[in-house]
GUDOFI-108219 format. One line per 3 residues: number of its first residue (from 0); their letters; for each residue z, y negated, x negated of N, C-alpha, C. Coordinates in nm, 4 decimals, padded with zeros to 6 digits, always signed. Atoms other than C-alpha are relative to their C-alpha. Example, Ala and Ser with C-alpha at 12.3 -4.5 7.8 and 13.67 -1.06 7.14 Angstrom:
0 = as = +00.0000/+00.1190/-00.0890/+00.7800/+00.4500/-01.2300/+00.0000/-00.1200/-00.0900 ~ -00.0060/+00.1190/+00.0820/+00.7140/+00.1060/-01.3670/+00.0730/-00.1090/+00.0770
// end
This chain:
0 = mkh = +00.0199/+00.1562/-00.0779/-00.0271/-00.0307/+00.0115/+00.0501/-00.1040/-00.0694 ~ -00.0064/+00.1519/+00.0727/+00.0778/-00.2456/-00.2825/-00.1629/-00.0373/-00.0113 ~ +00.1291/+00.0389/+00.0104/-00.3054/-00.2102/-00.3596/-00.0907/-00.0819/+00.0778
3 = fyl = +00.1165/+00.0613/-00.1034/-00.4175/-00.3241/-00.0690/+00.0644/-00.1435/+00.0520 ~ -00.0334/+00.1482/-00.0099/-00.1569/-00.6143/-00.0327/-00.0771/-00.1221/-00.1100 ~ +00.0716/+00.0981/+00.0987/-00.3017/-00.7380/-00.3959/-00.1359/-00.0609/+00.0220
6 = gvf = +00.1681/+00.0455/+00.0093/-00.6635/-00.6968/-00.3166/-00.0094/-00.1046/+00.1132 ~ -00.0040/+00.0936/-00.1298/-00.6095/-00.8935/+00.0355/+00.0657/-00.1243/-00.0882 ~ -00.0444/+00.1438/+00.0768/-00.4395/-01.1827/-00.1773/-00.0625/-00.0160/-00.0884
9 = als = +00.1276/+00.0178/+00.0848/-00.7209/-01.1667/-00.4192/-00.1743/-00.0636/+00.1056 ~ +00.1260/+00.0740/-00.0433/-00.9600/-01.2125/-00.1686/-00.0214/-00.1430/+00.0667 ~ -00.0208/+00.1203/-00.0551/-00.7957/-01.4901/-00.0104/+00.0499/-00.1537/-00.0782
12 = rla = -00.0097/+00.1150/+00.1458/-00.7217/-01.6759/-00.3357/-00.2056/-00.0124/-00.0389 ~ +00.0514/+00.0861/+00.0527/-01.0488/-01.6776/-00.4145/-00.0764/-00.0396/+00.1029 ~ +00.0704/+00.0998/-00.1218/-01.1565/-01.7928/-00.0485/+00.0842/-00.1221/-00.0216
15 = avi = -00.0817/+00.1707/-00.0138/-00.9349/-02.0575/-00.0912/-00.0570/-00.0835/-00.1523 ~ +00.0619/+00.0684/+00.1649/-01.0916/-02.1519/-00.4761/-00.1466/-00.0213/+00.0995 ~ +00.1050/+00.0858/-00.0775/-01.4222/-02.2029/-00.2585/+00.0064/-00.0736/+00.1434
18 = asf = -00.0573/+00.0867/-00.0398/-01.2646/-02.3625/-00.0227/+00.0093/-00.1198/-00.0369 ~ -00.0437/+00.1246/+00.0935/-01.1298/-02.6202/-00.2970/-00.1238/-00.0376/-00.0255 ~ +00.1327/+00.0663/+00.0335/-01.5107/-02.6386/-00.4117/-00.1025/-00.0367/+00.1038
21 = alv = +00.0367/+00.0109/-00.0848/-01.6198/-02.6890/-00.0688/+00.0754/-00.1721/+00.0284 ~ -00.0927/+00.1548/-00.0286/-01.3838/-03.0263/-00.0743/-00.0476/-00.0612/-00.1086 ~ +00.0622/+00.1181/+00.1486/-01.5012/-03.1725/-00.4258/-00.1512/+00.0177/+00.0070
24 = ymv = +00.1387/+00.0391/+00.0060/-01.8758/-03.1051/-00.3163/+00.0158/-00.1669/+00.1386 ~ +00.0360/+00.0690/-00.0678/-01.7664/-03.3173/+00.0036/+00.0677/-00.1142/-00.0468 ~ -00.0512/+00.1112/+00.0520/-01.6009/-03.6040/-00.1880/-00.1457/-00.0515/-00.0665
27 = ghi = +00.1383/+00.0307/+00.0754/-01.9198/-03.5585/-00.4130/-00.1163/-00.0620/+00.0895 ~ +00.1394/+00.0134/-00.0539/-02.1770/-03.5781/-00.1581/+00.0938/-00.1604/+00.0961 ~ -00.0121/+00.0957/-00.0190/-01.9476/-03.8618/+00.0205/-00.0591/-00.1553/-00.0925
30 = vfe = +00.0488/+00.1470/+00.1188/-01.9736/-04.1008/-00.3104/-00.1343/+00.0138/-00.0185 ~ +00.1406/+00.0571/+00.0187/-02.3021/-04.0383/-00.3575/-00.0584/-00.0458/+00.1330 ~ +00.0793/+00.0668/-00.1387/-02.3831/-04.1593/-00.0094/-00.0117/-00.1457/+00.0249
33 = iil = -00.0540/+00.1700/-00.0529/-02.2066/-04.4881/-00.0158/-00.0748/-00.0592/-00.1520 ~ +00.0409/+00.0421/+00.1135/-02.3710/-04.5121/-00.3717/-00.1767/-00.0644/+00.0279 ~ +00.1537/+00.0135/-00.0437/-02.7653/-04.4415/-00.2002/+00.0360/-00.1351/+00.0943
36 = rgf = +00.0558/+00.0731/-00.1048/-02.6617/-04.6670/+00.0896/+00.0846/-00.1253/-00.0626 ~ -00.0193/+00.1293/+00.1025/-02.4543/-04.9652/-00.1597/-00.1279/-00.0507/-00.0811 ~ +00.0383/+00.0403/+00.1217/-02.7140/-04.9884/-00.4517/-00.1863/-00.0126/+00.0552
39 = fat = +00.0963/-00.0739/-00.0601/-03.0235/-04.8185/-00.2796/-00.0787/-00.0292/+00.1827 ~ +00.0226/-00.0144/-00.1042/-03.0342/-04.8998/+00.0710/-00.0846/+00.1273/+00.0584 ~ +00.0337/-00.1748/-00.0278/-03.0983/-04.5176/+00.1796/+00.1107/+00.0938/+00.0405
42 = stf = -00.1607/-00.0900/-00.0677/-02.9149/-04.2001/+00.2854/-00.0697/+00.0721/-00.0111 ~ +00.0366/-00.1506/-00.0064/-02.9415/-03.8344/+00.2126/-00.0308/+00.0767/+00.1016 ~ +00.0198/-00.0060/-00.1579/-02.9572/-03.8449/+00.6621/+00.0715/+00.1791/+00.0106
45 = vld = -00.0361/-00.0651/-00.0614/-02.7365/-03.5514/+00.6313/+00.1389/+00.0703/-00.0342 ~ -00.1746/-00.0171/+00.0419/-02.4094/-03.6330/+00.5228/+00.0747/+00.0451/+00.0898 ~ -00.0952/-00.0497/-00.0906/-02.2445/-03.5579/+00.8525/-00.0188/+00.1329/+00.0267
48 = efv = +00.0207/-00.1098/+00.0239/-02.3840/-03.2623/+00.8957/+00.0472/+00.1164/-00.1088 ~ -00.0269/-00.1112/+00.1837/-02.3476/-03.0831/+00.5233/+00.1870/+00.0439/+00.0193 ~ -00.1299/+00.0534/+00.0302/-01.9921/-03.2772/+00.5147/+00.0900/+00.1530/+00.1280
51 = gya = -00.0549/-00.0910/-00.0858/-01.9078/-03.0684/+00.8751/+00.0608/+00.1342/+00.0159 ~ -00.0194/-00.1927/+00.0585/-02.0073/-02.7099/+00.7321/+00.0984/-00.0151/-00.0502 ~ -00.1743/-00.0011/+00.1388/-01.7184/-02.7937/+00.4000/+00.1166/+00.0009/+00.0913
54 = iai = -00.0849/-00.0129/-00.0970/-01.5411/-02.8956/+00.6744/+00.1077/+00.0935/+00.0109 ~ -00.0344/-00.1741/-00.0464/-01.5497/-02.5596/+00.8213/+00.0493/+00.0823/-00.1089 ~ -00.0308/-00.1410/+00.0985/-01.5216/-02.3939/+00.5114/+00.1100/-00.0057/-00.0822
57 = cvi = -00.1749/+00.0273/+00.0434/-01.2026/-02.5601/+00.3570/+00.1195/+00.0228/+00.0949 ~ -00.1315/-00.0164/-00.0689/-00.9837/-02.5436/+00.6948/-00.0070/+00.1825/-00.0033 ~ -00.0126/-00.1509/-00.0069/-01.0883/-02.1571/+00.7551/+00.0083/+00.0846/-00.1042
60 = wsl = -00.0108/-00.0521/+00.1202/-01.1176/-02.0136/+00.4213/+00.0955/+00.0079/-00.0559 ~ -00.1420/+00.0096/+00.1029/-00.8063/-02.0895/+00.3189/+00.0917/+00.0273/+00.1220 ~ -00.1163/-00.0779/-00.0821/-00.6022/-01.9638/+00.6162/+00.0628/+00.0733/-00.0349
63 = gyv = -00.1303/-00.1152/+00.0604/-00.4954/-01.6653/+00.4485/+00.0897/-00.0371/-00.0722 ~ -00.1310/+00.0498/+00.1721/-00.3886/-01.7963/+00.0732/+00.1120/-00.0433/+00.1345 ~ -00.1016/+00.0913/-00.0254/-00.2038/-02.0847/+00.3092/+00.1341/+00.0938/+00.0926
66 = leh = -00.0712/-00.0852/-00.0875/-00.0561/-01.7881/+00.5403/+00.0955/+00.0945/-00.1228 ~ -00.1000/-00.0230/+00.0887/+00.0758/-01.5951/+00.2535/+00.1283/-00.0848/-00.0780 ~ -00.0783/+00.1097/+00.1232/+00.2158/-01.9083/+00.0884/+00.1345/-00.0098/+00.1019
69 = gdl = -00.0430/+00.0707/-00.0870/+00.4055/-01.9868/+00.4163/+00.0052/-00.1012/+00.0027 ~ -00.0046/+00.1406/-00.0326/+00.3252/-02.3052/+00.4655/-00.1636/-00.0094/+00.0966 ~ +00.0666/+00.0140/-00.1805/+00.1221/-02.2404/+00.8055/+00.1187/-00.0812/+00.0793
72 = irv = -00.1174/+00.0285/-00.0810/+00.3279/-02.4640/+01.0584/+00.0454/+00.0936/+00.0713 ~ -00.0812/-00.1120/-00.1088/+00.5740/-02.2785/+01.2468/+00.1321/-00.1127/+00.0661 ~ -00.1282/+00.0340/-00.0641/+00.8345/-02.3641/+01.4705/+00.0846/+00.1215/-00.0059
75 = glv = -00.0617/-00.0577/-00.0189/+01.1413/-02.2149/+01.3875/+00.1248/-00.0278/+00.1006 ~ -00.1252/+00.0205/-00.1278/+01.3622/-02.3074/+01.7173/+00.0145/+00.1308/+00.0113 ~ -00.0247/-00.1542/-00.1247/+01.3877/-01.9344/+01.8521/-00.0016/+00.0764/-00.1318
78 = ldr = +00.0196/-00.1113/+00.0595/+01.3271/-01.7253/+01.5275/+00.0729/-00.0425/-00.1537 ~ -00.1203/+00.0065/+00.1067/+01.5533/-01.8755/+01.2638/+00.1568/+00.0021/+00.0191 ~ -00.1235/-00.0919/-00.0521/+01.8307/-01.7955/+01.4984/+00.0030/+00.1596/+00.0175
81 = lpe = -00.0209/-00.1938/-00.0567/+01.7336/-01.3788/+01.5675/+00.0295/+00.0261/-00.1500 ~ -00.0029/-00.0970/+00.1495/+01.8469/-01.1393/+01.3210/-00.0613/-00.0255/-00.1221 ~ +00.0910/+00.0200/+00.1159/+01.6766/-01.0861/+00.9780/-00.1482/+00.1301/+00.0492
84 = qaq = +00.1680/-00.1435/-00.0651/+01.4714/-00.7560/+01.1581/-00.0251/-00.0439/+00.0798 ~ +00.1053/+00.0597/-00.0699/+01.4051/-00.9121/+01.4332/-00.0512/-00.1493/-00.0519 ~ +00.0874/+00.0998/+00.0683/+01.2806/-01.2519/+01.2556/-00.1287/+00.1129/-00.0975
87 = rlt = +00.0998/-00.0498/+00.0755/+01.0591/-00.9730/+01.0704/-00.0921/+00.0420/+00.0628 ~ +00.0163/-00.0478/-00.1470/+00.9787/-00.8037/+01.3811/-00.0953/-00.0791/+00.0564 ~ +00.0476/+00.1141/-00.0961/+00.8923/-01.1119/+01.5761/-00.1671/-00.0847/-00.1277
90 = taa = +00.0974/+00.0543/+00.0085/+00.6996/-01.2252/+01.2866/-00.1152/+00.0485/-00.0156 ~ +00.1469/-00.1182/-00.0388/+00.4667/-00.8986/+01.2488/-00.0604/-00.0112/+00.0984 ~ +00.0140/+00.0277/-00.1403/+00.4165/-00.9374/+01.5973/-00.1212/-00.0847/+00.0298
93 = aal = +00.0927/+00.1276/+00.0158/+00.2656/-01.2935/+01.5476/-00.1080/+00.0191/-00.0326 ~ +00.2120/-00.0338/+00.1130/-00.0038/-01.1889/+01.2806/-00.0113/+00.0630/+00.0668 ~ +00.0249/-00.0909/-00.0660/-00.0513/-00.9124/+01.4485/-00.0972/-00.0564/+00.0978
96 = vac = +00.0726/+00.0558/-00.0728/-00.1403/-01.1126/+01.7571/-00.1295/-00.0402/-00.0448 ~ +00.0959/+00.1307/+00.0797/-00.3176/-01.3857/+01.5216/-00.1285/+00.0664/-00.0396 ~ +00.0968/-00.0935/+00.0288/-00.5245/-01.1054/+01.3743/-00.0785/+00.0367/+00.1214
99 = slt = +00.0328/-00.0351/-00.1440/-00.6278/-00.9749/+01.7030/-00.0755/-00.0903/+00.0840 ~ +00.0959/+00.1117/-00.0524/-00.7255/-01.2749/+01.8441/-00.1212/-00.0967/-00.1131 ~ +00.1618/+00.0778/+00.0808/-00.9516/-01.3780/+01.5353/-00.0758/+00.0881/-00.0366
102 = igl = +00.0393/-00.1002/-00.0024/-01.0719/-01.0647/+01.5238/-00.1245/-00.0111/+00.0966 ~ +00.0955/+00.0259/-00.0625/-01.2340/-01.1767/+01.8377/-00.0571/-00.1541/-00.0249 ~ +00.0995/+00.1311/+00.0701/-01.3512/-01.5150/+01.7127/-00.1164/+00.0442/-00.1045
105 = twi = +00.1045/-00.0434/+00.1156/-01.5058/-01.2991/+01.4111/-00.1216/+00.0757/+00.0933 ~ +00.1334/-00.0385/-00.0835/-01.7048/-01.1129/+01.6703/-00.0962/-00.0797/+00.0917 ~ +00.1049/+00.0636/-00.0854/-01.8215/-01.3761/+01.8896/-00.0909/-00.0711/-00.1538
108 = fwm = +00.0329/+00.0166/+00.1464/-01.8958/-01.5132/+01.5449/-00.1838/+00.0240/-00.0485 ~ +00.0657/-00.0871/+00.0355/-02.0685/-01.2060/+01.4557/-00.1365/-00.0635/+00.0982 ~ +00.1423/-00.0127/-00.1195/-02.3207/-01.2541/+01.8014/-00.0674/-00.1386/-00.0037
111 = rvv = +00.0706/+00.1712/+00.0252/-02.4234/-01.6303/+01.7289/-00.0665/+00.0186/-00.1396 ~ +00.0294/-00.0275/+00.1397/-02.5038/-01.5364/+01.3868/-00.1574/+00.0947/+00.0510 ~ +00.0531/-00.1048/-00.0544/-02.7258/-01.2244/+01.5483/-00.1177/-00.0914/+00.0712
114 = raw = +00.0800/+00.0579/-00.0588/-02.9008/-01.4455/+01.7800/-00.0576/-00.1146/-00.1027 ~ +00.0712/+00.0963/+00.0703/-02.9669/-01.7370/+01.5739/-00.1037/+00.0406/-00.1365 ~ +00.1011/-00.0704/+00.0782/-03.1312/-01.4654/+01.2931/-00.0997/+00.0309/+00.0976
117 = srg = +00.1457/-00.0323/-00.0724/-03.3456/-01.3425/+01.5635/-00.0626/-00.1207/+00.0741 ~ +00.1238/+00.1072/-00.0323/-03.4868/-01.6702/+01.6866/-00.0270/-00.0958/-00.0713 ~ +00.0699/+00.0838/+00.1332/-03.5012/-01.8676/+01.3870/+00.0661/-00.1466/+00.0386
120 = tvs = -00.0460/+00.1651/-00.0232/-03.2997/-02.1490/+01.5033/+00.0738/-00.0581/-00.1592 ~ -00.0166/+00.1129/+00.1474/-03.2646/-02.4213/+01.2717/+00.1163/-00.1493/+00.0733 ~ -00.0539/+00.0887/-00.0733/-03.0319/-02.7411/+01.2972/-00.1083/-00.1135/-00.0195
123 = ssv = +00.1124/+00.1255/-00.0451/-03.1648/-03.0750/+01.4008/-00.0096/-00.1359/-00.0817 ~ +00.0058/+00.1294/+00.1073/-03.1049/-03.2667/+01.1170/-00.1747/+00.0052/-00.0801 ~ +00.1472/-00.0021/+00.0169/-03.4144/-03.3271/+00.9102/+00.0309/+00.1197/-00.1339
126 = aav = +00.0332/-00.1400/+00.0569/-03.2982/-03.0638/+00.6857/-00.0226/+00.1357/+00.0175 ~ +00.0507/-00.1347/-00.0989/-03.3400/-02.7912/+00.9601/+00.0622/+00.1023/-00.0780 ~ -00.0936/-00.1349/+00.0757/-03.0613/-02.5397/+00.7858/-00.0044/+00.0843/+00.1483
129 = ptw = -00.0185/-00.0613/-00.0764/-03.1019/-02.2605/+00.9741/+00.1413/+00.0912/+00.0410 ~ -00.1523/+00.0517/-00.0378/-02.7546/-02.2345/+01.1942/+00.0610/+00.1405/-00.0490 ~ -00.0888/-00.0887/+00.0444/-02.6557/-01.8912/+01.0518/+00.0421/-00.0242/-00.1065
132 = ipe = -00.0804/+00.0389/+00.1614/-02.5861/-01.9711/+00.7754/+00.1406/-00.0530/-00.0332 ~ -00.1195/+00.0198/-00.0357/-02.3048/-02.2060/+00.8772/+00.0688/+00.0745/+00.1097 ~ -00.0416/-00.0474/-00.1141/-02.2366/-02.0185/+01.1728/+00.0772/+00.1956/-00.0858
135 = gai = -00.0250/-00.1317/+00.0508/-02.1973/-01.6696/+00.9220/+00.1374/-00.0387/-00.1261 ~ -00.1329/+00.0653/+00.0958/-01.9685/-01.9056/+00.6707/+00.1062/+00.0304/+00.0375 ~ -00.1204/+00.0045/-00.1132/-01.7224/-01.9205/+00.9855/+00.0687/+00.0961/+00.0296
138 = mig = -00.0577/-00.1398/-00.0517/-01.7428/-01.5910/+01.0476/+00.0194/+00.0858/-00.1095 ~ -00.0613/-00.0660/+00.0638/-01.6715/-01.4609/+00.7411/+00.1463/-00.0206/-00.0863 ~ -00.1400/+00.0842/-00.0062/-01.3821/-01.7025/+00.7194/+00.0935/+00.0839/+00.0720
141 = fgl = -00.0947/-00.0181/-00.1461/-01.2316/-01.5876/+01.0302/+00.0076/+00.1427/-00.0513 ~ -00.0944/-00.1213/+00.0180/-01.2490/-01.2358/+00.9365/+00.0720/+00.0284/-00.1420 ~ -00.1486/-00.0124/+00.0890/-01.0845/-01.2935/+00.6061/+00.1351/-00.0202/+00.0602
144 = fal = -00.1085/+00.0131/-00.0414/-00.8368/-01.4418/+00.7884/+00.0926/+00.0983/+00.0711 ~ +00.0127/-00.0744/-00.0566/-00.8309/-01.1634/+01.0140/+00.0780/+00.1165/-00.1026 ~ -00.0064/-00.0988/+00.1349/-00.8096/-00.9692/+00.6900/+00.1832/+00.0145/+00.0038
147 = aaf = -00.1556/+00.0676/+00.0724/-00.4735/-01.1683/+00.5836/+00.1122/+00.0209/+00.0824 ~ -00.0958/-00.0179/-00.1311/-00.3013/-01.1495/+00.9070/+00.0032/+00.1365/+00.0018 ~ -00.0593/-00.1041/+00.0172/-00.3035/-00.8170/+00.9087/+00.0961/+00.0716/-00.0456
150 = ayg = -00.1213/+00.0026/+00.1325/-00.1629/-00.7825/+00.5854/+00.1178/-00.0399/+00.0047 ~ -00.1165/+00.0540/+00.0370/+00.0722/-01.0019/+00.5980/+00.1072/+00.0633/+00.1527 ~ -00.0938/-00.0708/-00.1318/+00.2015/-00.8491/+00.9619/+00.0889/+00.0882/-00.0113
153 = lrh = -00.0447/-00.1019/+00.0649/+00.2100/-00.5006/+00.8206/+00.1166/-00.0103/-00.1229 ~ -00.0956/+00.0064/+00.1077/+00.3914/-00.6060/+00.5032/+00.1227/-00.0656/+00.0549 ~ -00.1681/+00.0219/-00.0627/+00.7066/-00.7539/+00.7420/+00.0046/+00.0860/+00.0863
156 = itg = -00.0859/-00.1348/-00.0437/+00.6953/-00.4229/+00.9313/+00.0930/+00.0742/-00.0985 ~ -00.0752/-00.1196/+00.0983/+00.7321/-00.2290/+00.5980/+00.0901/-00.0547/-00.0760 ~ -00.0563/+00.0395/+00.0457/+00.9286/-00.5034/+00.4299/-00.0275/+00.0176/-00.1897
159 = hps = +00.0684/+00.0379/+00.1248/+00.7060/-00.5257/+00.1329/+00.0328/-00.1119/-00.0540 ~ +00.0645/+00.0969/+00.0551/+00.7333/-00.8308/-00.0618/-00.1555/-00.0788/-00.0345 ~ +00.1522/+00.0653/+00.0161/+00.4380/-01.0758/-00.0913/+00.0114/-00.0136/-00.1387
162 = paq = +00.0636/+00.0170/+00.1831/+00.2203/-01.0414/-00.3780/+00.0181/-00.1554/-00.0294 ~ +00.0242/+00.1585/+00.0225/+00.2167/-01.4717/-00.3731/+00.1343/-00.0763/-00.0265 ~ -00.0802/+00.0806/+00.0516/+00.4573/-01.6708/-00.5986/+00.0460/-00.0760/+00.1035
165 = htp = -00.0270/+00.1175/-00.0418/+00.6674/-01.8855/-00.4089/+00.0839/-00.0886/-00.0272 ~ -00.1100/+00.1441/+00.0423/+00.7795/-02.2342/-00.4902/+00.0130/-00.0585/+00.1172 ~ +00.0105/+00.0859/-00.0426/+00.9261/-02.4510/-00.3763/-00.0463/-00.1548/+00.0442
168 = lat = +00.0911/+00.1385/-00.0221/+00.7616/-02.7747/-00.2257/+00.1064/-00.1046/-00.1080 ~ -00.0586/+00.1043/+00.0854/+00.8515/-03.0809/-00.4472/+00.1093/-00.0731/+00.0792 ~ -00.0414/+00.0940/-00.1136/+00.9771/-03.2696/-00.1471/+00.0108/+00.1015/+00.1105
171 = pve = +00.0487/-00.0884/-00.0783/+01.0568/-03.0204/+00.1077/+00.0351/-00.1053/+00.1944 ~ +00.0235/+00.0625/-00.1347/+01.0212/-03.0539/+00.4555/+00.1230/+00.0286/+00.0540 ~ -00.1059/-00.0343/-00.1029/+01.2902/-03.0489/+00.7154/-00.0069/+00.0203/+00.0800
// end
């Protein structure tokens, strides 16, 4: 089981690295667009579309990594008052429900990708991006998160320690 948890965590880290590259891309594209508009009175004409794709990758692809580090927003009003065993089981149940819902989203995006591929659908911008590419990226991100949520829930059921190193925040949130 340890290898499964380590493998899922490695995939989550890789996805988070890809998400960070998407963030760097967004900043670079925005700066490039500012320079083009400010100095050359022109544009790439695809800023909003491509930055939208990158935002989707940043958010969705980093979910598994953030979950494993315990940095997703969680309301502890009830959970903190439960005994430790009940906390673990409740957390596991919530993670497995999140996994099943995310599998549903992954399936929906799979159907969208297949439909966009078969129809040859492209975006309405000048770039005419085949829509199966960004939808496929979202589908993969949801699939990775579903796998991470499954491993997280299973880990809480079995009591296996997290493969992530938990470092306290510099300024704790209370």
